[in-house]
FILUMNU-923582 format. One record per residue: chain; x negated, y, z negated of N, C-alpha, C, CB in turn. Coordinates in pm, 1 decimal, m for minus. Glycine has a CB too. Example, Ala and Ser with C-alpha at 12.3 -4.5 7.8 and 13.67 -1.06 7.14 Angstrom:
# FILUMNU-923582
PT unit     n.xx     n.yy     n.zz    ca.xx    ca.yy    ca.zz     c.xx     c.yy     c.zz    cb.xx    cb.yy    cb.zz
PT    A  m1319.0   m569.0   m780.0  m1230.0   m450.0   m780.0  m1320.0   m330.0   m780.0  m1130.8   m447.3   m904.6
PT    A  m1285.0   m225.0   m708.0  m1367.0   m106.0   m714.0  m1290.0      3.0   m787.0  m1408.4    m59.8   m572.5
//
This chain:
# FILUMNU-923582
PT unit     n.xx     n.yy     n.zz    ca.xx    ca.yy    ca.zz     c.xx     c.yy     c.zz    cb.xx    cb.yy    cb.zz
PT    A   m554.7   6062.5  m3395.1   m644.6   6178.2  m3402.0   m780.7   6159.9  m3484.0   m566.0   6291.2  m3462.9
PT    A   m907.0   6177.9  m3432.0  m1011.6   6198.2  m3539.4  m1062.2   6383.0  m3525.1  m1160.9   6069.5  m3501.4
PT    A  m1097.2   6399.9  m3679.3  m1165.0   6530.4  m3671.3  m1277.5   6542.4  m3727.9  m1099.2   6625.6  m3716.9
PT    A  m1387.5   6572.5  m3668.2  m1550.0   6590.9  m3687.9  m1600.7   6685.2  m3681.1  m1626.6   6538.0  m3618.9
PT    A  m1689.7   6698.4  m3761.9  m1815.2   6811.4  m3713.1  m1876.4   6849.0  m3580.7  m1929.9   6775.8  m3769.7
PT    A  m1856.1   6981.8  m3525.6  m1889.7   7021.8  m3369.4  m2029.3   7036.2  m3399.7  m1813.2   7169.8  m3294.1
PT    A  m2100.5   6961.0  m3291.4  m2238.1   6968.3  m3260.9  m2279.8   7081.8  m3171.1  m2277.4   6846.3  m3202.9
PT    A  m2402.4   7113.6  m3077.0  m2429.2   7183.6  m3001.0  m2368.6   7113.5  m2802.7  m2589.1   7203.4  m3051.3
PT    A  m2338.1   6993.5  m2866.0  m2296.2   6911.1  m2716.6  m2140.8   6981.9  m2691.9  m2282.9   6696.8  m2737.0
PT    A  m2074.1   6972.8  m2813.1  m1953.5   7033.7  m2798.7  m1879.1   7209.9  m2767.6  m1921.5   6988.6  m2904.7
PT    A  m2038.7   7246.4  m2766.7  m1996.2   7384.7  m2703.4  m1956.0   7476.4  m2614.0  m2032.0   7421.1  m2706.0
PT    A  m1961.7   7383.7  m2447.6  m1885.7   7385.5  m2353.9  m1756.2   7380.5  m2319.0  m1915.7   7334.0  m2316.0
PT    A  m1733.2   7256.8  m2436.0  m1552.0   7220.8  m2431.8  m1488.2   7282.5  m2501.8  m1496.8   7091.5  m2470.1
PT    A  m1569.9   7331.2  m2660.3  m1496.4   7453.5  m2734.8  m1437.8   7609.2  m2669.2  m1600.8   7492.3  m2837.4
PT    A  m1577.0   7648.3  m2549.7  m1559.2   7701.1  m2506.5  m1452.0   7757.0  m2456.9  m1608.3   7678.9  m2481.5
PT    A  m1426.7   7653.8  m2340.5  m1347.7   7567.4  m2233.7  m1209.5   7618.4  m2295.4  m1376.9   7376.4  m2232.7
PT    A  m1179.6   7511.5  m2427.1  m1046.0   7547.8  m2539.2  m1040.3   7671.5  m2557.2  m1050.2   7491.3  m2688.3
PT    A  m1092.0   7747.5  m2605.4  m1085.8   7908.5  m2656.1  m1009.7   7961.3  m2531.2  m1256.2   7998.3  m2682.8
PT    A  m1078.0   7950.6  m2401.5  m1058.8   8054.0  m2298.3   m926.6   7965.6  m2253.2  m1199.7   8086.2  m2174.5
PT    A   m863.6   7902.6  m2300.9   m740.0   7839.0  m2212.0   m664.1   7915.2  m2372.6   m730.9   7606.6  m2157.7
PT    A   m684.0   7858.4  m2462.0   m627.2   7945.6  m2551.4   m567.1   8090.7  m2585.9   m685.5   7936.5  m2601.1
PT    A   m692.2   8117.9  m2535.4   m661.5   8320.5  m2525.8   m565.9   8321.7  m2437.6   m799.8   8445.4  m2455.4
PT    A   m562.8   8270.4  m2293.6   m500.7   8324.0  m2202.5   m351.9   8285.7  m2240.1   m554.3   8282.5  m2070.0
PT    A   m351.8   8174.4  m2332.1   m186.0   8131.6  m2366.6   m132.7   8289.7  m2478.4   m180.4   7924.5  m2491.8
PT    A   m188.2   8277.9  m2572.4   m146.0   8363.9  m2676.5   m141.1   8545.1  m2643.9   m250.9   8325.7  m2795.4
PT    A   m285.7   8562.4  m2571.0   m284.5   8695.2  m2517.2   m174.1   8768.6  m2395.5   m414.6   8697.2  m2467.5
PT    A   m158.6   8596.5  m2327.9    m54.6   8619.7  m2226.0     53.7   8669.6  m2242.8    m22.2   8531.4  m2174.7
PT    A     86.1   8554.0  m2338.2    236.3   8562.9  m2382.7    277.0   8700.6  m2509.3    270.5   8393.2  m2458.0
PT    A    178.4   8778.6  m2503.1    168.4   8916.9  m2589.6    124.7   9032.7  m2438.7      6.4   8902.2  m2748.9
PT    A    128.5   8978.5  m2362.5    145.9   9075.3  m2261.5     28.7   9178.5  m2191.2    240.2   9150.5  m2318.7
PT    A    m75.3   9057.0  m2203.1   m199.3   9075.8  m2129.3   m244.8   9020.5  m1995.9   m283.5   9039.6  m2204.4
PT    A   m250.5   9083.2  m1909.8   m278.2   9001.3  m1763.1   m388.0   8911.7  m1758.6   m309.1   9096.4  m1644.3
PT    A   m404.5   8787.0  m1711.6   m529.7   8676.4  m1723.0   m628.8   8825.3  m1711.7   m549.8   8518.3  m1563.2
PT    A   m651.0   8903.8  m1612.1   m748.2   8909.3  m1571.9   m848.2   9053.1  m1717.3   m711.1   8940.4  m1392.2
PT    A   m756.7   9074.5  m1757.2   m792.8   9144.4  m1871.1   m848.6   9064.0  m1992.1   m680.4   9216.0  m1909.9
PT    A   m813.1   8909.4  m1949.8   m863.3   8838.0  m2099.4   m997.2   8743.5  m2071.6   m725.5   8723.7  m2171.3
PT    A  m1027.3   8743.9  m1943.7  m1133.2   8641.8  m1845.8  m1206.9   8702.9  m1843.5  m1117.4   8591.2  m1710.0
PT    A  m1286.5   8769.0  m1890.1  m1424.5   8884.4  m1824.2  m1538.3   8799.6  m1889.1  m1430.2   9091.8  m1896.3
PT    A  m1640.1   8871.4  m1761.2  m1735.4   8786.3  m1815.5  m1804.1   8846.6  m1974.4  m1850.3   8772.0  m1692.9
PT    A  m1797.5   8977.9  m2021.6  m1861.3   9029.8  m2168.9  m1776.1   8924.5  m2266.1  m1823.8   9225.5  m2213.4
PT    A  m1639.0   8922.4  m2264.0  m1601.2   8854.3  m2380.9  m1643.3   8712.6  m2364.1  m1453.8   8867.4  m2408.5
PT    A  m1628.4   8660.9  m2268.2  m1674.4   8516.0  m2226.2  m1781.1   8453.7  m2247.8  m1676.4   8499.2  m2117.1
PT    A  m1968.3   8574.7  m2212.2  m2062.7   8563.4  m2311.4  m2075.0   8551.0  m2502.1  m2115.1   8661.4  m2270.5
PT    A  m2000.5   8676.5  m2503.5  m1953.4   8656.4  m2661.5  m1938.9   8561.9  m2723.1  m1854.9   8692.4  m2693.7
PT    A  m1821.6   8526.0  m2659.1  m1738.6   8405.0  m2701.3  m1855.5   8270.2  m2701.4  m1595.2   8380.3  m2577.6
PT    A  m1925.7   8289.3  m2579.3  m1999.8   8164.4  m2612.7  m2118.7   8167.6  m2757.3  m2083.5   8131.0  m2465.6
PT    A  m2157.9   8278.1  m2702.7  m2328.3   8296.4  m2832.3  m2211.8   8296.9  m2972.9  m2473.5   8534.3  m2817.0
PT    A  m2041.3   8365.0  m3006.9  m2049.2   8324.5  m3130.7  m2004.6   8178.0  m3132.0  m1972.5   8412.9  m3217.6
PT    A  m1943.3   8086.8  m3061.5  m1915.9   8001.0  m3111.6  m2048.1   7876.5  m3129.2  m1801.3   7978.1  m3044.7
PT    A  m2179.5   7889.8  m3054.1  m2300.7   7857.2  m3090.2  m2369.0   7904.2  m3202.6  m2364.0   7878.3  m3003.6
PT    A  m2330.4   7997.6  m3220.5  m2423.0   8056.0  m3380.2  m2331.0   7950.7  m3435.5  m2408.6   8261.7  m3466.5
PT    A  m2162.3   7958.2  m3453.7  m2050.1   7911.7  m3561.4  m2165.0   7770.8  m3582.7  m1841.6   7875.4  m3487.7
PT    A  m2122.8   7685.7  m3475.5  m2221.1   7568.3  m3472.7  m2319.0   7527.8  m3594.2  m2307.8   7594.7  m3361.5
PT    A  m2411.2   7636.2  m3528.0  m2564.9   7629.1  m3624.0  m2559.9   7673.4  m3751.8  m2684.9   7718.3  m3570.0
PT    A  m2474.9   7763.1  m3768.2  m2470.2   7812.8  m3875.4  m2510.6   7739.1  m4017.0  m2358.6   7851.8  m3869.4
PT    A  m2563.1   7797.2  m4116.1  m2560.9   7727.4  m4213.0  m2453.6   7740.1  m4337.1  m2675.4   7740.0  m4244.7
PT    A  m2411.1   7791.5  m4334.5  m2273.0   7904.7  m4358.7  m2099.6   7898.2  m4352.1  m2291.7   8002.2  m4256.5
PT    A  m2109.6   7782.4  m4216.4  m2006.6   7854.3  m4130.4  m1905.7   7656.1  m4153.9  m2092.0   7937.6  m3907.6
PT    A  m1855.6   7638.7  m4069.4  m1820.5   7503.7  m4063.5  m1780.8   7525.2  m3926.7  m1713.7   7442.0  m4169.7
PT    A  m1783.3   7434.7  m3834.5  m1683.3   7446.0  m3700.0  m1659.3   7290.0  m3676.2  m1763.4   7531.8  m3544.0
PT    A  m1508.0   7268.4  m3682.3  m1467.6   7133.7  m3653.5  m1379.7   7067.0  m3540.9  m1415.0   7105.0  m3751.4
PT    A  m1420.8   6972.2  m3485.8  m1307.2   6937.8  m3315.0  m1238.6   6859.9  m3369.1  m1367.9   6856.3  m3151.0
PT    A  m1104.2   6846.6  m3323.2   m993.6   6770.2  m3336.1   m996.3   6716.5  m3165.9   m849.5   6865.3  m3399.8
PT    A  m1045.0   6525.1  m3182.5  m1017.9   6459.5  m3107.6   m870.7   6358.6  m3093.6  m1120.7   6414.7  m3112.9
PT    A   m820.3   6396.1  m2985.3   m681.4   6326.3  m2924.3   m742.0   6208.1  m2837.4   m576.3   6442.4  m2816.3
PT    A   m738.2   6122.8  m2820.3   m713.4   6009.2  m2719.1   m862.3   6049.1  m2651.2   m550.4   6020.7  m2605.6
PT    A  m1000.1   6055.4  m2723.9  m1105.1   6093.0  m2670.9  m1161.7   6250.5  m2605.0  m1099.9   6006.4  m2592.4
PT    A  m1016.0   6328.0  m2596.0  m1068.2   6479.3  m2537.6  m1031.4   6577.2  m2648.7   m986.6   6533.5  m2382.1
PT    A  m1088.9   6659.8  m2653.2  m1120.8   6815.9  m2753.7   m941.6   6866.4  m2722.6  m1293.8   6976.4  m2655.2
PT    A   m932.1   6833.0  m2828.9   m791.2   6889.2  m2864.3   m801.1   7050.2  m2922.3   m720.1   6784.3  m2988.5
PT    A   m874.9   7045.2  m3019.7   m844.4   7207.9  m3084.1   m958.1   7229.7  m3164.2   m697.8   7231.8  m3189.0
PT    A  m1000.0   7346.1  m3222.9  m1133.9   7365.5  m3279.7  m1108.5   7441.0  m3442.2  m1230.3   7470.8  m3162.4
PT    A  m1166.6   7447.1  m3502.2  m1158.9   7527.0  m3634.2  m1276.2   7586.4  m3675.2  m1117.6   7448.3  m3744.2
PT    A  m1314.7   7717.7  m3740.6  m1384.5   7758.3  m3773.7  m1398.4   7807.3  m3900.4  m1396.0   7803.6  m3707.4
PT    A  m1431.0   7780.9  m4008.2  m1413.0   7872.7  m4176.8  m1573.4   7867.4  m4189.4  m1304.1   7768.6  m4351.1
PT    A  m1559.9   8014.0  m4323.4  m1602.8   8006.9  m4404.6  m1668.4   8138.1  m4453.8  m1655.8   7913.3  m4388.6
PT    A  m1702.8   8167.4  m4565.3  m1761.7   8285.8  m4608.8  m1672.7   8388.8  m4529.1  m1924.4   8292.7  m4579.9
PT    A  m1590.4   8496.9  m4648.9  m1561.4   8614.3  m4578.4  m1678.9   8748.8  m4505.3  m1476.2   8669.0  m4681.0
PT    A  m1614.2   8798.7  m4449.5  m1717.3   8897.8  m4377.9  m1731.3   8981.3  m4497.6  m1664.3   8986.7  m4230.5
PT    A  m1829.6   9124.1  m4500.1  m1858.5   9218.7  m4598.0  m1746.2   9310.5  m4637.7  m1966.2   9293.7  m4554.6
PT    A  m1626.9   9256.1  m4672.6  m1517.2   9345.5  m4655.4  m1472.8   9338.5  m4837.9  m1384.5   9279.0  m4519.3
PT    A  m1599.4   9325.0  m4821.8  m1598.6   9360.3  m5046.6  m1545.2   9211.3  m5149.0  m1410.7   9530.4  m5107.1
PT    A  m1519.6   9090.5  m5034.2  m1458.7   8960.8  m5075.1  m1558.0   8870.5  m5124.7  m1386.4   8894.6  m4964.4
PT    A  m1506.6   8806.4  m5239.7  m1665.8   8774.8  m5269.8  m1675.9   8573.5  m5275.6  m1716.5   8869.2  m5468.7
PT    A  m1760.5   8575.9  m5198.2  m1787.4   8405.8  m5113.6  m1765.2   8317.9  m5231.9  m1975.3   8364.4  m5037.4
PT    A  m1739.6   8344.2  m5386.4  m1760.6   8198.0  m5484.2  m1605.3   8241.7  m5457.0  m1858.2   8176.4  m5681.4
PT    A  m1519.2   8308.6  m5398.2  m1372.1   8323.0  m5433.9  m1303.2   8249.4  m5353.5  m1317.2   8454.3  m5428.8
PT    A  m1311.9   8315.5  m5199.0  m1272.7   8341.0  m5104.6  m1315.8   8253.0  m5012.7  m1289.2   8447.7  m5087.0
PT    A  m1227.5   8233.6  m4890.0  m1335.3   8194.3  m4763.3  m1250.2   8232.2  m4652.3  m1389.1   8018.8  m4747.1
PT    A  m1285.2   8230.7  m4510.2  m1217.2   8297.2  m4428.7  m1184.8   8174.4  m4315.8  m1298.2   8430.8  m4382.2
PT    A  m1055.3   8185.0  m4228.5   m997.0   8095.9  m4147.5  m1066.6   8202.0  m4032.9   m816.6   8059.6  m4163.2
PT    A  m1142.2   8141.1  m3999.6  m1175.4   8257.2  m3836.5  m1114.0   8180.2  m3745.7  m1362.2   8288.9  m3766.4
PT    A  m1142.1   8087.5  m3708.0  m1037.7   8071.3  m3602.1   m938.7   7909.1  m3610.6  m1132.8   8083.5  m3448.0
PT    A   m868.4   7898.3  m3508.2   m801.5   7784.4  m3466.5   m765.8   7749.7  m3352.9   m715.9   7773.9  m3514.3
PT    A   m774.5   7707.7  m3296.6   m775.9   7709.9  m3152.7   m709.5   7548.5  m3140.7   m948.0   7742.6  m3078.0
PT    A   m649.6   7554.1  m3011.5   m561.1   7397.4  m2995.7   m522.5   7449.0  m2845.7   m389.9   7354.4  m3129.8
PT    A   m581.2   7403.2  m2764.0   m550.2   7335.9  m2632.3   m380.8   7361.6  m2625.3   m601.7   7154.9  m2632.3
PT    A   m377.3   7459.8  m2514.4   m233.9   7465.3  m2493.5   m124.3   7303.3  m2470.3   m232.2   7561.9  m2355.4
PT    A   m210.8   7273.2  m2435.7   m180.2   7128.4  m2369.3   m136.0   7023.0  m2451.0   m296.6   7071.5  m2306.0
PT    A   m177.9   7069.4  m2593.9   m160.5   6999.6  m2693.6    m46.3   7044.7  m2808.4   m285.4   6990.3  m2739.2
PT    A    m12.4   7156.4  m2764.4     77.7   7220.3  m2887.5    217.5   7149.3  m2917.9    115.5   7379.2  m2851.8
PT    A    229.1   7169.4  m3022.4    359.5   7055.6  m3062.6    323.7   6952.7  m3196.3    388.4   6936.5  m2911.2
PT    A    180.8   6872.8  m3139.5    142.7   6757.3  m3141.2     72.2   6752.9  m3298.5     53.2   6728.2  m3010.7
PT    A     82.6   6853.8  m3361.3     36.9   6856.9  m3497.9    m60.6   6893.2  m3465.5     34.1   6752.7  m3585.1
PT    A   m165.9   6916.6  m3393.2   m345.3   6913.7  m3419.7   m373.0   7054.1  m3490.5   m455.1   6905.9  m3249.3
PT    A   m262.0   7146.3  m3457.8   m313.1   7301.4  m3491.4   m277.7   7250.4  m3701.1   m161.7   7486.5  m3380.5
PT    A   m199.9   7161.6  m3733.4   m142.9   7183.0  m3866.4   m229.0   7086.5  m3941.2     20.2   7155.8  m3880.3
PT    A   m332.7   6981.8  m3844.4   m468.5   6861.4  m3921.5   m539.7   6999.8  m3904.6   m557.5   6672.9  m3814.9
PT    A   m600.6   7062.0  m3838.4   m697.7   7168.3  m3849.1   m687.2   7256.0  m4007.5   m665.7   7271.6  m3713.4
PT    A   m552.0   7338.1  m3961.0   m516.0   7365.3  m4059.6   m509.0   7337.6  m4203.2   m460.7   7369.6  m4031.2
PT    A   m452.4   7177.9  m4228.7   m483.4   7102.4  m4387.7   m615.5   7073.3  m4383.3   m400.8   6951.9  m4427.5
PT    A   m728.3   7081.6  m4333.9   m889.6   7092.9  m4343.4   m903.6   7193.4  m4439.9   m972.8   7134.8  m4203.0
PT    A   m881.5   7363.4  m4360.1   m917.9   7438.0  m4475.8   m857.6   7430.2  m4576.6   m922.0   7546.6  m4462.5
PT    A   m754.5   7424.7  m4566.9   m656.7   7433.7  m4739.7   m725.3   7286.8  m4807.9   m412.5   7410.3  m4720.8
PT    A   m784.4   7206.5  m4779.4   m839.0   7113.9  m4846.6  m1032.4   7180.7  m4901.8   m821.3   6967.0  m4729.3
PT    A  m1054.2   7245.8  m4778.4  m1178.8   7308.4  m4800.2  m1154.3   7434.5  m4943.5  m1226.7   7382.9  m4634.5
PT    A  m1054.2   7479.0  m4962.3  m1026.5   7582.0  m5053.3  m1017.2   7491.5  m5157.0   m905.5   7677.6  m5028.8
PT    A   m950.9   7372.2  m5151.5   m894.5   7320.3  m5320.9  m1065.3   7248.3  m5357.2   m710.0   7149.2  m5322.1
PT    A  m1138.5   7183.8  m5281.6  m1228.7   7126.7  m5262.0  m1362.2   7230.4  m5343.9  m1223.2   7096.5  m5107.6
PT    A  m1352.7   7357.7  m5291.5  m1459.3   7409.4  m5345.5  m1397.3   7511.6  m5458.7  m1551.5   7473.3  m5232.7
PT    A  m1296.8   7506.3  m5529.7  m1183.9   7592.3  m5652.0  m1166.7   7749.0  m5574.5  m1279.4   7619.6  m5857.9
PT    A  m1199.0   7747.7  m5462.4  m1138.5   7891.0  m5413.3   m965.6   7946.3  m5386.8  m1203.9   7902.3  m5274.8
PT    A   m989.7   8038.1  m5475.8   m843.2   8088.4  m5485.2   m759.6   8155.0  m5361.3   m845.2   8191.1  m5589.8
PT    A   m885.5   8191.6  m5251.8   m817.9   8345.5  m5190.4   m861.5   8270.9  m5050.2   m908.3   8544.2  m5241.1
PT    A   m749.5   8277.7  m4947.2   m842.4   8272.4  m4813.6   m728.0   8411.6  m4741.8   m846.4   8066.1  m4704.7
PT    A   m835.8   8433.0  m4617.9   m813.4   8545.6  m4564.2   m830.4   8500.6  m4398.7   m914.1   8660.8  m4628.4
PT    A   m781.8   8560.4  m4315.3   m787.1   8554.2  m4202.2   m714.0   8709.6  m4144.3   m725.3   8416.6  m4167.2
PT    A   m743.4   8690.8  m3939.0   m679.8   8817.9  m3875.4   m645.7   8744.5  m3819.8   m730.5   8937.8  m3816.8
PT    A   m513.8   8772.0  m3785.0   m435.3   8699.7  m3622.5   m396.7   8864.9  m3568.6   m232.5   8557.5  m3651.1
PT    A   m417.9   8859.7  m3430.4   m348.2   8954.6  m3334.4   m198.7   9015.8  m3345.4   m349.1   8887.2  m3216.1
PT    A   m152.9   9105.7  m3349.4    m52.5   9107.1  m3379.0     84.2   9081.5  m3286.2    m65.7   9199.6  m3429.9
PT    A     23.1   9100.8  m3182.3    123.4   9075.2  m3097.0    127.7   8880.7  m3068.7     85.5   9180.2  m2950.7
PT    A     12.8   8777.1  m3151.0     49.7   8636.6  m3118.5    135.1   8601.7  m3247.4    m87.6   8531.8  m3092.9
PT    A    267.3   8631.0  m3165.7    368.8   8566.3  m3267.7    362.5   8419.2  m3346.3    487.6   8558.9  m3193.8
PT    A    334.4   8376.7  m3224.9    355.4   8213.6  m3277.5    267.7   8178.0  m3400.0    309.4   8098.4  m3153.5
PT    A    117.7   8234.9  m3349.9     21.9   8260.1  m3506.1     75.4   8311.5  m3637.1    m89.1   8368.4  m3487.4
PT    A     74.8   8410.5  m3580.4    185.8   8447.3  m3713.6    283.9   8437.9  m3785.3    218.5   8503.2  m3723.4
PT    A    419.4   8335.3  m3729.4    496.3   8247.5  m3760.1    468.2   8097.8  m3846.4    537.8   8235.0  m3649.4
PT    A    321.6   8076.7  m3758.8    293.1   7948.2  m3852.5    234.1   8030.7  m3955.7    186.5   7815.4  m3792.0
PT    A    151.9   8090.7  m3993.9     85.8   8169.3  m4153.0    174.8   8160.4  m4223.1     40.5   8328.2  m4168.1
PT    A    293.3   8270.6  m4163.8    369.2   8301.0  m4234.0    496.3   8140.2  m4334.9    427.3   8412.4  m4125.6
PT    A    474.4   8087.9  m4210.1    546.2   7987.5  m4258.1    527.9   7868.6  m4386.3    555.2   7935.9  m4155.5
PT    A    327.4   7860.7  m4379.1    197.5   7843.7  m4460.0    217.1   7917.8  m4575.9     66.7   7891.0  m4389.2
PT    A    282.0   8059.1  m4586.2    276.8   8145.2  m4744.4    154.0   8224.4  m4756.4    273.3   8038.4  m4887.1
PT    A    106.6   8277.7  m4599.5     51.9   8397.3  m4567.1    136.8   8507.2  m4555.5    m12.5   8386.2  m4460.7
PT    A     35.2   8590.2  m4640.0     95.6   8779.0  m4626.2     24.8   8850.8  m4613.3    159.8   8857.7  m4728.4
PT    A     71.6   8930.9  m4545.4      7.3   9017.1  m4467.5   m120.9   9151.2  m4583.4    159.1   9095.2  m4374.8
PT    A   m177.3   9185.4  m4569.5   m272.2   9234.4  m4641.9   m294.1   9391.8  m4662.7   m374.6   9179.5  m4590.9
PT    A   m213.0   9436.4  m4518.7   m244.9   9585.3  m4557.7   m402.6   9642.3  m4475.2   m262.2   9587.8  m4750.7
PT    A   m455.4   9494.7  m4443.6   m579.9   9539.6  m4338.3   m533.0   9486.2  m4145.3   m759.2   9425.0  m4409.4
PT    A   m634.7   9608.9  m4068.4   m606.0   9589.3  m3971.7   m765.9   9601.0  m3893.7   m487.7   9675.0  m3942.5
PT    A   m799.5   9574.4  m3814.4   m847.5   9634.6  m3675.5   m816.7   9649.0  m3562.3   m919.5   9604.5  m3643.0
PT    A   m889.4   9753.7  m3462.4   m861.1   9757.0  m3334.9   m884.7   9606.0  m3265.1   m945.8   9869.5  m3275.7
PT    A   m769.6   9638.5  m3190.8   m779.2   9486.7  m3093.9   m723.4   9525.9  m2924.6   m642.8   9338.4  m3177.7
PT    A   m696.9   9412.5  m2839.2   m680.1   9425.2  m2742.0   m576.2   9497.2  m2688.7   m689.9   9339.8  m2714.9
PT    A   m527.3   9584.4  m2615.5   m413.0   9696.1  m2516.7   m355.8   9757.3  m2682.4   m235.9   9583.2  m2374.6
PT    A   m422.8   9779.3  m2739.3   m413.4   9917.6  m2829.9   m324.2   9833.6  m2933.8   m328.1  10083.0  m2748.7
PT    A   m321.1   9722.7  m2961.4   m248.4   9621.2  m3061.9   m368.3   9575.6  m3147.5   m166.2   9481.9  m2982.5
PT    A   m328.3   9643.4  m3339.9   m453.3   9543.8  m3375.0   m428.6   9429.3  m3426.7   m544.3   9591.8  m3464.8
PT    A   m534.4   9386.7  m3461.1   m591.4   9266.9  m3549.6   m535.4   9278.2  m3746.2   m797.1   9286.9  m3528.9
PT    A   m425.3   9175.5  m3721.9   m379.3   9199.4  m3858.5   m438.7   9129.5  m3975.5   m249.2   9172.1  m3862.4
PT    A   m492.8   9147.2  m4100.3   m542.0   9039.1  m4213.0   m445.1   8990.0  m4261.4   m620.6   9081.7  m4325.9
PT    A   m416.2   8892.2  m4314.0   m320.4   8810.7  m4366.6   m411.1   8685.0  m4488.6   m236.5   8736.5  m4217.2
PT    A   m334.5   8676.5  m4610.2   m378.7   8657.0  m4714.6   m358.1   8508.5  m4813.6   m335.8   8764.3  m4761.0
PT    A   m429.5   8427.7  m4815.4   m317.5   8303.4  m4898.5   m369.6   8304.1  m5069.0   m349.5   8096.0  m4816.2
PT    A   m299.7   8387.0  m5116.6   m352.9   8302.0  m5272.0   m294.4   8145.7  m5315.5   m294.9   8404.7  m5414.2
PT    A   m404.7   8037.2  m5346.5   m391.9   7980.5  m5459.6   m335.3   7974.3  m5565.8   m446.2   7981.1  m5484.7
PT    A   m207.2   7926.9  m5636.2   m182.2   7898.0  m5765.2   m249.6   7829.2  m5877.1    m98.7   7851.7  m5756.6
//
């Protein structure tokens, strides 16, 4: 597996992978595909990834397995939730192509986020996860993340939950 910085030429591949991952995790949470793959979220997804790839403050990394995009990581400073970017980083997204689940791609991308915390001397990691995404919630819980009591509205009247990881 190779992990490298994403570039503008990766945009279509990242958007396609993100769409496949969304269908898998939202579908497992009970959302019909027709509610997941709609034009507005697709456009917002493409715009969001394009902005992240070219951002001076965010980092986007691609995991490549046998020459094929297998996963993507986006991380950077926390949003304006009153968190200090000098001590905190946000894990915005990790997506792995469902065909590659269970092969260590997500773990390799996650390890890169942890290395970022260590290298930058950051004491806190934050993220949001959809409440019905039990696979992701279990993954983060196994790695020491804990709910922080925050939430925001999500699809199907199911919130996104905030989680924190405090480095000791």
